[in-house]
N, C-alpha and C positions, 0 to 999 in steps of 0.2 A: 375056374381057377379057385383054389382055396385061399383062405386069408393068409396062412403061413407062407404060401408061395408068393403072394404079392409082397408080403414083408420081406421075404428073402431076396426078392429082386430089388427092393429098395435098399437093403443092406449091401448088396453087391454094387448097386449104383453109387452109394455113398463111399464105398471103398475105392471105386474107380475115380470119383471125384477127388479123393485124397491123393491118389497117385498123380492125377493130372494138374492139380492146383497147388499141391504141397503147402496147404494152409495149416496143417496139423490140427484141424478142427473136425474134420469129417471122419477121422479114424475112430474116435470114441463114439460118434453118433452111429457109425456103421456097426460097431460092436453091440451097442444098445439095441439097434434094429435086429441084429442076429439073435440076441437073447430073447427078444419078443417073439421072433419067428419060431424059435424052439419051444417057448411056452405055449404058443398057439398050436403047434404041432402036437405037443404032449396033451394039451386039454381038448383039442378037437374043435374049438370054437374061438371066437374073438369077442372080447369085451373092451370097449373103447376106453373106459376109465382105467381098467387094469392095465391095459396095454400102454397107454400114455404114461401112467406112473412108472411102470417097469422101465419103459424107454428112457424117461427123464432121469431116473435114479441110476440106471446102469451107464448111461451116457456120461453123466457127471462123474461118477466113480472112475470110469474108463479114462475120461480126460485127465482127471487129476493124477491117476496112476502113470499114464503115459508121459505126462509132464515131468513127473518125478523120475521116471526111468530114463527118458531120452533128453534130459536137460543138458545143455552144454556147460562145461565148467566155466567158460568165460562169461556166461550169463549170470552166474551166481557170485561173482567177485565184486566187492565194494572198492571203488577207486578212491585212494586217499590223496591223490595228486590233483584234486579238483581245483580249477582256477577260481571258483566262487567261494572257496573255503578261505577264511581270513585268519 
């Protein structure tokens, strides 16, 4: 089994964890793993440092973009009727 196939299975597993747990954390990680699998397939080898860096950067960017796209409007409102406000 090649490195990209293992990474692709990990990406699919992270996607399934997102569907089962609904934590909204594993979707970005799954996309990061998918990008790493594509890079491994294109380059034909694996490099641990490169793959970890690409995974971390892509997962963070995907998480921030997904948070921005799928944010609920109710989560973004400031409540001015706070009881602690004097």
